[in-house]
C-alpha positions in Angstrom: -0.2 0.3 0.3 1.4 3.2 -0.7 2.2 5.8 1.7 0.2 9.2 1.9 2.3 11.9 1.4 2.2 14.3 4.4 0.8 18.0 3.7 2.4 20.9 5.2 0.4 24.5 5.9 2.4 27.5 5.7 1.1 30.2 7.7 2.9 33.7 7.7 2.7 37.0 6.2 5.7 37.4 4.2 5.7 36.3 0.8 9.4 35.5 1.1 9.1 32.8 3.8 6.0 31.3 2.4 7.3 31.2 -1.1 10.3 29.9 0.1 8.8 27.4 2.5 6.8 26.1 -0.6 9.8 25.7 -2.7 12.0 23.7 -0.1 8.8 21.2 1.0 8.2 20.4 -2.7 11.4 19.7 -3.4 11.3 17.1 -0.7 7.8 15.8 -2.0 5.4 17.0 0.6 2.3 18.8 -0.2 2.3 22.5 0.4 -0.4 25.1 1.2 0.3 28.9 2.2 -1.8 31.4 3.7 -0.9 35.2 4.2 -2.5 35.7 8.0 -3.9 33.8 10.9 -7.4 34.2 9.9 -6.8 33.0 5.7 -4.6 30.1 7.2 -7.5 28.6 9.8 -10.2 28.8 6.8 -7.5 26.9 4.5 -7.1 24.5 7.3 -11.0 23.8 7.7 -11.9 23.6 4.0 -8.6 21.4 2.9 -8.0 19.8 6.5 -5.7 16.7 6.5 -2.5 18.7 7.1 -0.1 17.1 9.0 2.3 20.1 9.7 1.3 23.6 10.1 4.2 26.3 10.4 2.7 29.7 12.2 4.1 32.9 12.4 3.4 34.5 15.5 2.9 38.5 14.4 0.4 38.3 11.9 -2.4 40.7 10.9 -6.4 39.5 11.3 -5.4 36.7 13.7 -1.8 36.1 15.8 -0.2 32.8 15.6 -0.9 31.9 19.6 -4.5 32.2 18.5 -4.5 30.6 15.4 -2.5 27.7 17.2 -5.6 27.4 20.3 -8.0 27.1 16.9 -5.8 24.3 15.0 -5.7 22.4 18.0 -9.7 22.2 18.6 -9.6 20.6 15.0 -7.3 18.6 14.8 -4.9 17.3 18.5 -2.6 15.7 16.4 -1.4 18.0 13.9 2.2 19.1 14.5 2.4 22.9 14.8 6.2 25.0 14.7 6.4 28.4 15.4 8.3 30.3 12.8 9.7 33.6 14.3 12.5 35.8 14.6 10.8 37.5 17.9 11.1 34.1 20.2 11.3 34.5 24.0 10.7 32.1 26.5 7.5 33.5 27.3 6.3 33.2 23.8 8.0 30.2 23.4 6.0 28.8 27.3 2.6 30.2 26.2 2.9 28.7 22.6 4.0 25.6 24.0 0.7 25.4 26.2 -1.7 26.0 23.7 0.1 22.9 21.4 3.0 24.1 19.6 5.5 21.6 19.2 8.6 23.5 18.6 10.2 26.7 17.5 12.0 27.3 14.2 13.8 30.8 14.5 14.2 33.1 11.6 16.2 32.9 9.4 16.8 29.6 8.7 18.5 27.3 6.4 16.8 24.7 4.6 18.2 21.9 6.5 17.0 24.1 9.7 13.9 24.1 8.4 13.3 20.2 7.4 14.9 18.5 10.3 12.5 19.8 12.7 10.1 19.1 10.4 11.1 15.4 9.7 11.2 15.0 13.7 7.8 16.0 14.1 6.4 13.8 11.5 8.0 11.1 12.9 6.7 12.4 16.3 3.3 12.5 14.6 3.8 9.2 13.0 4.5 7.4 16.7 1.4 9.5 18.1 -0.9 8.3 15.8 0.5 4.7 15.7 -0.2 4.6 19.5 -3.5 6.2 19.2 -4.1 3.1 16.6 -2.7 0.9 19.4 -5.0 2.1 22.4 -8.1 1.6 20.0 -7.1 -1.8 19.0 -6.4 -2.6 22.2 -9.9 -1.7 23.9 -11.8 -3.6 21.0 -9.6 -6.4 21.5 -8.6 -6.6 25.4 -6.9 -10.1 25.0 -3.9 -8.1 23.4 -3.7 -5.8 26.5 0.1 -7.4 27.6 0.9 -6.6 24.1 -0.4 -3.1 23.7 1.4 -2.0 26.8 4.5 -3.3 25.2 4.3 -1.6 21.8 3.1 1.5 24.0 6.3 1.5 25.6 8.6 1.0 22.9 7.3 4.5 21.0 7.7 6.2 24.6 11.2 4.9 25.0 12.3 6.2 21.2 11.1 9.5 22.3 14.1 12.4 22.6 11.9 14.0 25.5 11.9 12.8 28.7 8.8 10.9 30.3 7.9 9.9 33.4 4.6 7.7 34.5 3.3 8.0 38.2 0.4 6.5 39.4 -2.0 7.7 42.2 0.3 6.1 44.7 2.9 8.5 44.1 4.9 5.5 42.2 6.9 5.8 39.4 5.8 2.9 37.3 7.4 3.9 33.9 10.0 6.0 32.7 12.2 6.2 29.2 15.7 6.3 28.1 15.5 10.2 27.9 14.3 10.7 31.3 16.9 8.5 32.5 19.4 10.4 30.8 18.3 14.3 31.7 17.4 13.7 35.7 20.5 12.9 37.7 20.5 9.5 39.4 17.0 8.3 37.6 18.6 5.5 36.0 19.7 4.1 39.2 16.1 3.9 40.7 14.6 0.6 40.2 11.7 -0.6 38.1 9.4 0.7 40.4 10.2 3.5 42.6 8.5 6.0 44.9 8.4 9.6 43.7 9.9 10.7 46.5 13.0 9.1 45.7 13.6 11.1 42.6 16.4 13.6 42.7 14.3 16.4 41.8 12.0 18.3 44.4 10.7 20.4 41.7 9.3 17.6 39.8 7.5 16.0 42.9 6.4 19.5 43.4 4.7 19.4 40.3 3.4 16.4 40.4 2.1 16.5 43.9 0.4 19.9 42.5 -1.4 18.1 39.5 -2.4 15.0 41.7 -4.5 17.0 44.2 -6.5 18.5 41.2 -9.1 16.4 41.5 -12.0 18.5 39.7 -9.9 20.8 37.8 -8.0 18.8 35.0 -4.7 20.8 33.8 -1.1 21.1 33.3 1.5 22.2 35.5 5.0 23.6 33.8 8.2 25.1 34.8 11.6 25.6 33.7 14.3 23.4 35.1 18.1 23.1 34.9 19.6 19.9 34.8 23.8 19.6 34.0 23.5 22.7 32.3 20.8 22.4 29.8 17.5 23.7 30.5 14.1 21.9 30.3 10.6 23.0 30.2 8.6 20.2 32.0 5.2 19.9 31.8 3.1 17.6 34.1 -0.6 16.6 33.3 -3.2 14.0 34.9 -4.1 10.7 33.7 -7.9 10.5 33.9 -10.1 7.3 33.8 -13.4 7.7 31.9 -15.1 8.2 34.9 -13.3 11.2 35.6 -11.2 10.1 38.3 -7.4 10.4 38.1 -5.4 7.7 38.1 -1.8 9.3 38.1 0.5 12.0 36.3 2.3 12.3 33.1 5.6 14.7 33.1 7.3 15.2 30.0 10.9 17.2 29.8 11.4 18.8 27.3 15.1 20.7 26.1 14.6 24.2 25.7 18.5 25.2 26.1 18.8 26.0 22.2 15.8 28.6 22.9 17.3 30.1 25.9 20.6 30.4 24.1 18.8 32.4 21.1 17.5 34.4 23.5 20.9 35.2 25.2 22.7 35.5 21.8 19.8 38.1 20.3 19.9 40.1 23.8 23.9 40.0 23.7 24.0 40.9 20.0 21.4 44.0 20.7 23.4 45.2 22.8 26.7 44.9 21.0 25.5 46.4 18.1 24.0 49.3 19.7 27.1 49.9 21.2 29.5 49.8 18.6 26.6 52.2 16.3 26.8 54.4 19.0 30.3 55.3 20.1 31.4 56.0 16.2 27.8 58.2 15.4 28.6 59.9 18.6 32.2 60.9 17.7 31.2 62.0 13.9 28.6 63.9 15.8 31.1 65.5 17.9 33.6 66.6 15.1 31.2 67.4 12.6 29.6 69.8 15.1 33.0 71.5 15.9 33.6 72.0 12.1 30.1 73.5 11.9 29.8 75.4 15.0 33.8 76.8 14.0 34.9 76.0 17.4 38.0 77.9 18.0 37.7 80.2 14.6 38.5 79.4 11.3 41.2 76.4 10.6 40.9 74.6 7.2 43.6 72.4 8.4 41.9 71.4 11.6 38.8 71.1 9.5 40.3 69.0 7.2 41.6 66.7 10.3 38.4 66.3 11.9 36.4 65.6 8.7 39.3 62.8 7.6 38.7 61.4 11.4 35.0 60.9 10.9 35.1 59.5 7.4 37.5 56.7 9.2 34.4 56.7 11.9 32.3 56.3 8.8 34.4 53.3 7.4 34.2 51.3 10.7 30.2 51.8 10.7 30.3 50.5 6.8 32.8 47.3 7.9 30.2 46.5 10.7 27.0 47.0 8.3 28.4 44.6 5.8 29.2 42.0 8.1 25.8 41.9 9.6 24.4 41.9 5.8 27.1 38.9 4.8 26.3 36.9 7.9 22.2 37.4 7.1 22.9 36.4 3.4 24.7 33.3 4.7 22.1 32.1 7.4 19.2 32.5 4.6 21.2 31.1 2.0 21.4 34.0 -0.6 25.2 34.6 -0.1 26.7 32.7 -3.2 30.8 32.2 -3.8 32.2 32.3 -7.1 35.8 30.4 -6.9 37.6 30.9 -10.0 41.3 30.7 -10.4 42.8 33.9 -8.2 46.5 35.1 -8.2 46.4 35.8 -4.3 49.3 38.3 -4.4 47.6 41.4 -5.8 44.9 40.5 -3.3 47.4 40.7 -0.4 48.4 44.0 -1.3 45.4 45.5 -2.0 44.4 44.2 1.5 47.6 45.8 3.4 46.8 49.1 1.5 43.4 49.1 2.8 44.6 48.6 6.1 47.6 51.2 6.1 45.9 54.2 7.2 44.2 52.1 10.2 48.1 50.6 11.2 49.2 54.3 10.8 47.0 55.3 13.5 47.7 52.9 16.0 51.3 53.2 14.9 51.4 49.6 14.2 54.3 48.3 11.3 52.4 46.3 9.2 54.6 44.8 5.8 54.1 41.7 3.6 57.0 39.1 4.3 58.3 36.6 1.6 56.2 37.0 -0.8 57.5 36.0 -4.4 57.9 39.3 -6.0 57.8 37.5 -10.0 55.4 34.4 -9.4 51.6 34.3 -9.0 49.9 32.4 -6.5 46.8 30.9 -7.9 44.0 29.6 -5.5 40.8 28.6 -6.3 38.4 31.2 -4.7 35.9 34.3 -4.8 37.9 38.0 -5.0 35.5 39.4 -3.2 34.9 36.8 -0.5 38.9 36.6 0.1 39.0 40.3 0.3 36.6 40.2 3.0 38.1 37.3 5.0 42.2 38.9 4.7 40.8 42.3 5.6 39.0 41.0 8.7 42.5 38.9 9.8 44.6 41.9 9.2 42.5 44.5 10.4 41.8 42.4 13.9 45.7 42.0 14.0 45.8 45.6 14.0 43.1 46.4 16.7 44.8 43.7 19.3 48.3 45.1 18.9 50.1 47.6 20.8 51.1 50.4 19.9 54.6 50.2 17.9 53.4 46.6 17.3 54.3 44.3 14.7 51.8 42.8 11.8 53.1 40.3 9.3 51.8 38.9 6.7 53.3 36.1 4.7 52.6 32.9 2.4 53.8 29.4 2.1 52.7 26.9 -0.4 52.4 22.9 -1.0 51.4 20.9 -3.7 47.9 21.3 -2.4 47.3 24.5 -0.2 48.5 28.1 -0.4 48.9 28.8 3.5 48.6 32.6 4.2 49.4 33.8 7.8 48.8 37.1 9.4 50.9 37.1 12.6 50.9 40.0 15.4 52.6 40.2 18.7 49.1 41.7 20.5 47.8 40.7 23.6 47.3 37.0 22.4 44.4 34.5 23.9 44.3 31.7 26.3 43.7 28.1 25.2 40.2 28.4 26.2 39.8 31.8 24.4 40.9 30.1 21.1 38.2 27.3 21.1 35.6 29.8 20.8 37.2 32.5 18.7 35.1 31.6 15.6 32.0 31.6 17.3 29.1 34.2 16.7 29.3 37.0 19.2 32.4 35.7 21.1 34.4 38.5 22.6 37.3 37.3 24.8 36.8 38.2 28.7 40.3 39.8 28.5 41.3 43.1 30.1 43.5 44.7 28.1 40.7 44.2 25.2 38.1 45.9 26.9 38.4 48.8 24.9 38.8 47.2 21.7 35.5 47.7 19.4 33.6 44.9 17.8 30.6 42.8 17.9 32.5 38.9 17.8 31.0 38.7 14.3 34.1 39.2 12.0 35.6 36.0 13.0 32.5 34.1 12.4 32.1 35.3 9.2 35.7 34.6 8.1 35.6 31.0 9.3 31.9 30.8 7.3 33.8 31.9 4.3 36.6 29.8 4.3 34.5 26.7 4.5 33.1 28.0 1.5 36.4 27.7 -0.1 36.3 24.2 0.9 39.5 25.7 3.0 40.7 25.7 6.5 41.6 28.7 9.4 43.5 28.0 12.6 44.9 30.0 15.2 48.1 29.6 17.1 47.9 32.1 20.5 49.4 32.9 24.1 48.1 35.5 26.3 50.7 38.5 25.9 52.7 36.7 23.1 50.6 37.4 20.1 48.3 35.4 17.5 49.0 33.9 14.2 46.1 33.0 11.9 46.6 30.9 9.1 44.2 30.5 6.3 44.6 27.5 3.9 43.0 27.9 0.2 43.0 25.1 -1.9 45.9 25.5 -5.1 44.7 25.7 -8.9 47.3 25.2 -11.7 46.8 28.1 -14.0 
């Protein structure tokens, strides 16, 4: 019997998101429908139905995402709902989960970042439907009760969320492998254990709260931290057909990525605001001095002030360029056109571009050991390679002391051409080197506290080098400087 093709509904007021999702899912063979607002999405769901997955934006006209989730849950309790939004917070995550959302997909996302959770959701839906089918079969065929319990236990054991089943006597009668992994000491408990033996007073309190609500069925939720990971714990009653509470089920879902996203967004906004504010205030002050004629007419001084303003503006342009390039990579719109390229003129161009910055810092910037009459061809995109080398040379200048040195040199083997950017600056500890290419990472070094930056430059560099099928590495020691090495595939020309 042929398997039914899963159908997906995308509800978002951004045309680009809707059509992008349509294209991605269609290529994978899914059936796709789209709607531009919550009300249209609800009508489409009612009229066409049988959707396996619904992707819902939070902020939409006519009907918001949270309200739409409630209506969809009333229509189909098994549909897998994802929230797609660029404004995720822990509060909205908790609220959306309570209303029935399966998970979050933060914007912007790549095709893989969209497809992986949807596939997991479809698997979860398949398991849920199979579980329901088995329960219905159990009701029809009581003689197969033992087999059904075994199958249900297998399904629960396969779930990535932690699951605990507690009876009315406060005994843990079932727990899956994920729960054993998440809750400290849980794997050491006997097959049936008292709730008090669980090494989490918070879960005990949630279960007791739910078991005591005889006439008020509901879900108790709380965020708990186990082994530096944050979990959303939902505890719900298990009701008999008569309405009597026979126990409770606790589900632990890992929301650490959402917490990290929230922290990263906050840090990013703070850094970007600071990086924009300082040069803008400096430019405003310099130009105000020129316009106001403070100290009387002085063309030389005014020219100096304007040149300093232009330098600050170039800093802002570089920051905006990094942000746009990273956004393009995140959304899959950044393309690299790799062609045979002589790296020698690119190195000279980059060092000349950074020359003024080096002179302002009194840094001796030079290229050494570069063959004068022999081209060094690599397979690279000129614009992208310029971004990589400019970021690395500019970083070396920023983190070098006044009167320091920055050296750019090249070596080559049959497979790779390696560019080394070496400085004698503040250097990094081994722990800092492990995270230096992470987004938003800034070394917690007192000597670097006044160095401007958002922590995006080296992340951008790493991604661009990866797109070239190259490698980037760093050797560094505190107070002894750093050497960044970019290895690019050679190209015979």
